[in-house]
Wavefront OBJ file of the C-alpha trace (Angstrom):
o trace
v 19.015 23.657 -12.906
v 20.587 23.093 -9.475
v 17.729 20.753 -8.572
v 18.326 18.741 -11.756
v 22.033 18.445 -10.965
v 21.308 17.340 -7.420
v 18.897 14.698 -8.678
v 21.501 13.524 -11.216
v 24.130 13.158 -8.482
v 21.690 11.205 -6.319
v 20.767 8.951 -9.246
v 24.432 8.114 -9.870
v 24.839 7.058 -6.230
v 21.904 4.666 -6.575
v 22.689 3.459 -10.105
v 23.951 -0.027 -9.213
v 21.194 -0.700 -6.697
v 18.503 0.483 -9.130
v 19.929 -1.615 -11.977
v 19.773 -4.708 -9.770
v 16.243 -3.897 -8.697
v 15.066 -3.179 -12.245
v 16.606 -6.470 -13.406
v 14.548 -8.311 -10.783
v 11.481 -6.327 -11.879
v 11.975 -7.555 -15.445
v 12.196 -11.172 -14.243
v 9.024 -10.794 -12.174
v 7.141 -9.186 -15.049
v 8.176 -11.977 -17.439
v 6.832 -14.524 -14.947
v 3.497 -12.671 -14.739
v 3.049 -11.957 -18.447
v 3.620 -15.615 -19.328
v 0.648 -16.667 -17.165
v -2.519 -17.783 -18.958
v -5.090 -16.413 -19.059
v -3.186 -13.150 -18.948
v -6.248 -10.959 -18.390
v -8.531 -11.840 -15.458
v -12.114 -10.518 -15.572
v -14.585 -10.773 -12.676
v -18.069 -9.499 -11.931
v -16.524 -6.429 -10.315
v -14.528 -5.836 -13.501
v -17.754 -5.392 -15.448
v -18.973 -2.933 -12.822
v -15.842 -0.837 -13.249
v -16.223 -0.943 -17.035
v -19.817 0.300 -16.772
v -18.679 3.068 -14.416
v -15.960 4.072 -16.899
v -18.468 4.169 -19.755
v -20.821 6.358 -17.708
v -17.940 8.644 -16.838
v -16.748 8.938 -20.440
v -20.191 9.451 -21.955
v -22.015 11.399 -19.229
v -19.134 12.842 -17.142
v -20.805 11.238 -14.116
v -18.333 11.485 -11.214
v -21.080 11.048 -8.606
v -21.962 7.411 -9.199
v -23.669 5.539 -6.398
v -22.024 2.137 -6.934
v -18.369 3.094 -7.458
v -15.998 5.787 -6.349
v -14.530 7.482 -9.421
v -10.799 6.787 -8.937
v -10.371 3.592 -10.960
v -13.200 4.506 -13.333
v -11.345 7.698 -14.313
v -8.239 5.661 -15.152
v -10.267 3.178 -17.212
v -12.084 5.964 -19.040
v -8.785 7.599 -20.000
v -7.247 4.298 -21.110
v -10.345 3.298 -23.085
v -10.288 6.681 -24.814
v -6.690 6.282 -25.956
v -6.455 2.515 -26.311
v -9.932 1.497 -27.433
v -12.922 0.120 -25.579
v -11.951 -3.525 -26.029
v -8.197 -3.282 -25.446
v -7.907 -4.849 -22.008
v -4.249 -5.747 -22.660
v -3.407 -2.035 -22.726
v -4.972 -1.713 -19.264
v -2.896 -4.621 -17.936
v 0.283 -3.007 -19.298
v -0.559 0.326 -17.661
v -1.311 -1.450 -14.382
v 2.081 -3.157 -14.626
v 3.693 0.280 -15.067
v 1.840 1.544 -11.974
v 3.117 -1.408 -9.944
v 6.683 -0.789 -11.151
v 6.419 2.891 -10.207
v 5.146 1.867 -6.763
v 8.080 -0.535 -6.325
v 10.555 2.239 -7.143
v 8.732 4.470 -4.649
v 9.145 1.737 -2.007
v 12.893 1.788 -2.701
v 12.882 5.579 -2.257
v 10.856 5.255 0.959
v 13.284 2.678 2.363
v 16.280 4.805 1.416
v 14.748 7.906 3.011
v 14.043 5.999 6.227
v 17.158 3.826 6.600
v 19.802 5.637 4.479
v 21.095 2.207 3.440
v 21.046 1.596 -0.292
v 21.629 -2.137 -0.184
v 18.960 -2.742 2.425
v 16.500 -0.745 0.299
v 17.622 -2.616 -2.812
v 17.319 -6.034 -1.151
v 13.799 -5.544 0.210
v 12.488 -3.711 -2.870
v 13.919 -6.460 -5.094
v 12.178 -9.145 -3.026
v 8.898 -7.288 -3.518
v 9.643 -6.897 -7.232
v 9.670 -10.683 -7.579
v 6.660 -11.317 -5.311
v 4.214 -13.002 -7.685
v 1.291 -12.739 -5.257
v 1.700 -8.970 -5.402
v 2.434 -8.731 -9.125
v -0.443 -11.049 -10.032
v -2.958 -8.242 -9.455
v -1.686 -6.523 -12.574
v -3.643 -9.093 -14.597
v -7.015 -8.301 -13.005
v -9.296 -5.592 -14.306
v -9.767 -4.345 -10.750
v -8.642 -1.367 -8.693
v -5.975 -3.372 -6.811
v -2.898 -2.198 -8.707
v -4.027 1.443 -8.690
v -4.800 1.196 -4.954
v -1.364 -0.311 -4.330
v 0.309 2.610 -6.105
v -1.918 5.137 -4.296
v -1.122 3.718 -0.829
v 2.617 3.652 -1.505
v 2.483 7.216 -2.825
v 0.428 8.449 0.142
v 2.856 6.843 2.596
v 5.850 8.285 0.744
v 4.217 11.731 0.978
v 3.615 11.085 4.681
v 7.285 10.210 5.209
v 8.272 13.469 3.494
v 5.760 15.307 5.701
v 7.346 13.772 8.820
v 10.819 14.683 7.541
v 9.938 18.302 6.763
v 6.678 19.585 8.238
v 5.718 22.403 5.890
v 2.574 23.569 4.143
v 3.657 22.005 0.853
v 4.280 18.566 2.353
v 1.020 18.743 4.312
v -0.942 19.506 1.139
v 0.908 16.799 -0.826
v -0.050 14.212 1.791
v -3.649 15.470 1.832
v -3.864 15.187 -1.954
v -2.454 11.652 -1.912
v -4.928 10.637 0.796
v -7.904 12.060 -1.099
v -6.891 10.237 -4.291
v -6.512 6.993 -2.333
v -9.969 7.297 -0.749
v -11.565 8.031 -4.130
v -9.980 4.846 -5.492
v -10.748 2.553 -2.540
v -13.153 4.062 0.067
v -12.194 1.392 2.604
v -9.066 3.453 3.294
v -10.953 6.528 4.470
v -9.512 5.785 7.908
v -5.877 5.882 6.769
v -5.176 9.675 6.828
v -6.663 9.977 10.321
v -4.619 7.025 11.580
v -1.368 8.418 10.193
v -1.980 11.953 11.424
v -2.991 10.791 14.912
v 0.247 8.785 15.091
v 2.190 11.867 13.979
v 0.352 14.016 16.543
v 1.382 11.610 19.331
v 4.978 11.673 18.093
v 5.017 15.485 18.112
v 3.804 15.502 21.712
v 6.378 12.913 22.784
v 9.250 14.685 21.007
v 8.392 18.034 22.689
v 9.938 20.185 19.983
v 8.059 23.056 18.273
v 4.805 21.452 19.336
v 2.498 24.335 18.423
v 3.861 24.801 14.896
v 3.900 21.086 14.100
v 0.420 20.503 15.508
v -0.893 23.234 13.219
v 0.575 21.441 10.186
v -0.986 18.159 11.321
v -4.363 19.861 11.710
v -3.957 21.492 8.292
v -3.386 18.126 6.609
v -6.303 16.584 8.496
v -8.666 19.463 7.678
v -7.797 19.609 3.976
v -8.084 15.834 3.539
v -11.481 15.397 5.132
v -12.853 18.704 3.837
v -12.228 17.467 0.288
v -13.735 14.061 1.024
v -16.710 15.643 2.804
v -17.260 17.868 -0.215
v -17.370 14.795 -2.429
v -19.864 13.104 -0.094
v -22.037 16.239 -0.105
v -21.960 16.180 -3.897
v -22.948 12.507 -3.797
v -25.878 13.274 -1.497
v -27.007 16.117 -3.724
v -26.761 13.975 -6.862
v -28.697 11.083 -5.329
v -31.388 12.877 -3.392
v -29.647 12.959 0.000
v -29.268 9.163 -0.006
v -25.929 7.688 0.968
v -24.144 6.119 -2.010
v -24.109 2.327 -2.113
v -20.294 2.152 -1.863
v -20.437 4.002 1.478
v -23.092 1.763 3.029
v -21.743 -1.497 1.613
v -18.282 -1.014 3.113
v -19.493 0.053 6.549
v -21.961 -2.590 7.682
v -20.867 -3.010 11.320
v -24.363 -3.540 12.732
v -25.402 -5.985 10.024
v -22.227 -8.046 10.482
v -22.075 -8.031 14.295
v -22.368 -11.824 14.577
v -19.530 -12.417 12.116
v -17.402 -9.739 13.805
v -17.935 -11.407 17.181
v -16.690 -14.726 15.794
v -13.620 -13.082 14.278
v -12.772 -11.174 17.459
v -13.127 -14.324 19.553
v -10.290 -15.924 17.609
v -6.593 -15.327 18.350
v -5.059 -12.478 16.379
v -2.974 -14.926 14.360
v -6.146 -16.653 13.129
v -7.609 -13.309 12.037
v -4.374 -12.495 10.251
v -4.337 -15.875 8.532
v -7.923 -15.444 7.359
v -7.228 -12.025 5.856
v -3.707 -12.614 4.581
v -4.434 -15.599 2.350
v -3.338 -14.725 -1.205
v -5.896 -14.393 -3.974
v -7.250 -17.728 -5.171
v -6.520 -16.635 -8.737
v -2.822 -17.233 -8.062
v -1.840 -20.857 -8.559
v 1.373 -22.522 -7.511
v 4.010 -23.335 -10.061
v 4.010 -26.979 -8.967
v 0.366 -27.458 -9.915
v 0.573 -25.837 -13.344
v 3.884 -27.185 -14.671
v 5.565 -23.781 -14.631
v 9.293 -23.520 -15.469
v 11.638 -24.211 -12.581
v 12.663 -20.559 -12.211
v 9.007 -19.505 -11.911
v 8.465 -22.168 -9.255
v 11.401 -20.671 -7.344
v 9.726 -17.253 -7.511
v 6.478 -18.771 -6.249
v 8.314 -20.376 -3.320
v 10.113 -17.107 -2.547
v 6.835 -15.195 -2.712
v 5.215 -17.651 -0.320
v 8.131 -17.259 2.106
v 7.750 -13.471 1.969
v 4.035 -13.767 2.766
v 5.003 -15.976 5.705
v 6.849 -13.043 7.304
v 3.402 -11.738 8.262
v 3.332 -14.250 11.105
v 6.021 -12.181 12.858
v 3.717 -9.192 12.881
v 2.241 -9.218 16.414
v 5.723 -9.437 17.938
v 7.194 -6.814 15.602
v 4.340 -4.403 16.294
v 4.870 -4.644 20.061
v 8.633 -4.180 19.716
v 8.169 -1.143 17.457
v 5.655 0.521 19.775
v 8.041 0.152 22.707
v 10.948 1.526 20.666
v 8.930 4.526 19.447
v 7.816 5.289 23.001
v 11.465 5.299 24.153
v 12.868 7.057 21.063
v 10.100 9.275 19.592
v 12.603 11.342 17.592
v 13.938 8.333 15.655
v 12.357 8.604 12.155
v 13.134 5.007 11.135
v 11.367 3.476 14.128
v 8.428 5.841 13.709
v 7.877 5.167 9.997
v 8.222 1.408 10.502
v 5.699 1.552 13.345
v 3.315 3.512 11.122
v 3.621 0.879 8.385
v 2.901 -1.812 10.968
v -0.142 0.118 12.199
v -1.442 0.435 8.640
v -1.270 -3.333 8.162
v -2.746 -4.152 11.582
v -5.615 -1.669 11.246
v -6.436 -2.912 7.738
v -6.589 -6.503 8.984
v -8.727 -5.627 12.001
v -11.128 -3.352 10.097
v -11.566 -5.908 7.321
v -12.425 -8.467 10.009
v -14.742 -6.160 11.957
v -16.506 -5.047 8.819
v -16.826 -8.626 7.471
v -15.634 -7.072 4.200
v -16.729 -9.332 1.367
v -13.675 -8.400 -0.711
v -11.148 -8.498 2.144
v -8.423 -9.779 -0.199
v -8.824 -6.646 -2.331
v -8.240 -4.330 0.647
v -5.564 -6.556 2.204
v -3.402 -6.862 -0.906
v -2.398 -3.154 -1.240
v -0.774 -3.188 2.229
v 0.922 -6.606 2.017
v 4.180 -4.960 0.989
v 4.295 -2.972 4.241
v 4.361 -6.122 6.361
v 7.261 -7.466 4.283
v 9.103 -4.130 4.539
v 8.733 -3.960 8.321
v 9.730 -7.588 8.837
v 12.595 -7.328 6.344
v 14.122 -4.202 7.894
v 13.847 -5.536 11.442
v 15.197 -8.981 10.548
v 18.169 -7.484 8.667
v 18.799 -5.052 11.539
v 18.669 -7.972 13.954
v 21.190 -9.928 11.900
v 23.485 -6.878 11.757
v 23.206 -6.371 15.526
v 23.908 -10.061 16.174
v 27.003 -9.952 13.974
v 28.375 -6.721 15.450
v 27.724 -7.503 19.107
v 28.242 -11.257 19.264
v 30.093 -12.605 16.252
v 32.372 -9.566 15.981
v 33.371 -9.729 19.646
v 33.930 -13.475 19.391
v 36.271 -12.950 16.419
v 38.190 -10.292 18.337
v 38.676 -12.727 21.220
l 1 2 3 4 5 6 7 8 9 10 11 12 13 14 15 16 17 18 19 20 21 22 23 24 25 26 27 28 29 30 31 32 33 34 35 36 37 38 39 40 41 42 43 44 45 46 47 48 49 50 51 52 53 54 55 56 57 58 59 60 61 62 63 64 65 66 67 68 69 70 71 72 73 74 75 76 77 78 79 80 81 82 83 84 85 86 87 88 89 90 91 92 93 94 95 96 97 98 99 100 101 102 103 104 105 106 107 108 109 110 111 112 113 114 115 116 117 118 119 120 121 122 123 124 125 126 127 128 129 130 131 132 133 134 135 136 137 138 139 140 141 142 143 144 145 146 147 148 149 150 151 152 153 154 155 156 157 158 159 160 161 162 163 164 165 166 167 168 169 170 171 172 173 174 175 176 177 178 179 180 181 182 183 184 185 186 187 188 189 190 191 192 193 194 195 196 197 198 199 200 201 202 203 204 205 206 207 208 209 210 211 212 213 214 215 216 217 218 219 220 221 222 223 224 225 226 227 228 229 230 231 232 233 234 235 236 237 238 239 240 241 242 243 244 245 246 247 248 249 250 251 252 253 254 255 256 257 258 259 260 261 262 263 264 265 266 267 268 269 270 271 272 273 274 275 276 277 278 279 280 281 282 283 284 285 286 287 288 289 290 291 292 293 294 295 296 297 298 299 300 301 302 303 304 305 306 307 308 309 310 311 312 313 314 315 316 317 318 319 320 321 322 323 324 325 326 327 328 329 330 331 332 333 334 335 336 337 338 339 340 341 342 343 344 345 346 347 348 349 350 351 352 353 354 355 356 357 358 359 360 361 362 363 364 365 366 367 368 369 370 371 372 373 374 375 376 377 378 379 380 381 382 383 384 385 386 387 388 389
């Protein structure tokens, strides 16, 4: 009962900010649901449908072509909504995206303790049509987006309070994410290594905190290893196709060499290009307000060009202030984006846009927080002093 009252008090404090954000969400969703065709099907969509059918009819979780995460969702939705009701799937994916956007607001509030900053950045993301457009595709993008946001929110809670419960919550979120999109198998290790370095730099209760980090790492990869062992047993000790297809470093060495020879900004540009299924309002005769949203979305994507500089600044700040949770979480978000870009380039991932999209929001969050902090610092230290004079 006390927990419910505390949550109610917190909700009242955030009521205005959440109403503004939800209003922007409604506008963004109207812009997406008026696009035609509303439902986008690709060759990969048919593969997911076949995986869902096999799961529903044969309970086959150990498929060689797909990890079961998205197939489980499709199987459940097909069971309740019918096998031809793709609109129901799009609606559910829209709900998942909205939940993820609210979680981003919560993450920003937890990190910055500034409601209006969290509201501003989360609202910008809520109207980002490049991000919302993935709701229309019968692909794992929207579910992956929600899973990454949830895993990072669990990680932030783990950093805030290092306990067994938070370690297991983060491990569970990481396992779910990897079973949806196996490309992100690296993510739990990256986050926990960053946390391990922070614990060493902070020099407070090192032994206890290291044990929690090791617990989260062990549980995460023990579960994933168990799944891989089950895959090997089900397929005669052969590696599943999804594992070999997404880790072809040797086969793609020539392409990787070309990518690495380019400046980092060129690699970022190659991987950050929005999905070709998104068209501009100007070319399709969209209403003026939708064209404004397209232009705003494009400007948000352009913040990614600040990334190399922001990453360097954050690493320096974390090194000097390892106990500062805001700097640490922002640096982790920046590392997630940078590592995704680099690994997609190294791996010559054929569907790089599908693995790049779920972390796009993090680049906008990092850039948005640092730009707004910079504006606030400029006003307080320069404009404010000038006014006093």
